[in-house]
N, C-alpha and C positions, 0 to 999 in steps of 0.2 A: 648835411643831407647827403646820402649816398647816391651815386649816379649809376646804379646797376639796374638792369632789366629784371622783371619778375622772374624770368627763367634763371638768370644768374644768381638770384637770391636763394632759390630753392634747389639748385643743383647740388647733388650729394646728400640731400636730406630725405629724399623719398625712396621708394622701393626700387631696387635694381633688378627685381624679378628673380633673384637668386634663391629666394625662399620657397618658390613654388614646388620644386622637386622635393624639398624637405617636407613640406606640408602634405603632398601627395603620398610620400613614403609613410608618414605617420598614419594617414587615413587608411592606406592599403594594409599596413601591418595590423592595425586595429580591427579591420574587417576580417582579415585572415585569422586573427586570434580568437574571434568569437566562436566559430565552429570547432577550432582546434582545442580550445579550453573546455568547451562543453564535452567533446569526445574524451578528453583526458580525465575530467572529473568523473564522468560516468564510468569510465574504465577503472579508475581507482576505487570507486564505490563497489563495482562488481568484483574486483580482485581483493577487496578487504578480507583478510583472514585466509587468503589462499597461500599455499606453501610457495617457497622461493622458486621451486622448479616450475610451477604453473606460471609465475610472473615472467620467468626467463623464456618459457615457451610462448607466452603471449607476445613478448617483445621480439621473439625470433621470427614472427610472421613478417614477411616483407612489407605488407601494407602498414602494419603497426609501426615498424621501424621507420618507414618513410614519414608517416604522420608525426612520429616523435621528433625526428630530425627537423621537420618543418616547424613544429611547435617551438623547438629550441631556437632555431634561427630567427623566427618571427618575434619571439619574446625578447631576445637580447638586442635585436635591431630596434624594436619599438622602444625598449627601455633606454637605449643609447640616444635615440632621437629625442625622446622626452626630456632626458637629463640635459642634453645639449641646449634645448630651448630654455630650461630653467637657468642654466649657467649663463647663457647669453642675456637673459632678462635681468638677472639679479647680481651678477658679479661685475663690478665696475672697472676693476683694474685690467687693462688689456693683456698684460703678461700673465696674470693669474687666470684670467678667463681662458686664454689659449692653453695654458698648462692643464687646467681642469678638463677642458674638452678633449685634449689628447689623452689624458689619463682615463677618462670615461670610455673613449673609443678603444684603447688598448685593453682595458678591463673587460669590456663587452666581447672583444675578440678572444681574449684568453679564457674567460669563463664559458663562452659559447663553444669554443673548440673543445675544452675539457668536458663539457656536457655531452657533446656529440660523440666524442671518443668513448665516454662511459656508456652511452646508450648503445653504440655499435659493439662495444666489447660484450655487453650483455646479450645483444642480438646474436652474436656469433659464438656464444659460450656453450653451445650444445655439445 
């Protein structure tokens, strides 16, 4: 029979409240993505069949470029947060889990930065 208190038995097993920020970030990026994705889909539909110059002019608008950069940031951050949760839940090796989380974070930063640069290059291509 173990002589530990109930608190001693559960210490280290419960929430350390470190996931609250992660949870909020996922919810906020999801909420931000709703209007941004609707705006982007409607814009793509409207621009279907338009010449390249019209699309460049559309992206050259400061409001459009700002919304595009926000869409890119929110998309890659949301994807990184979601993949991190999947990795934490389903990858059991500590080293593998850490390596995959770091890989996902670096990939999100690299792909997000490349996407923003491409959007800004088109924005200033006039």
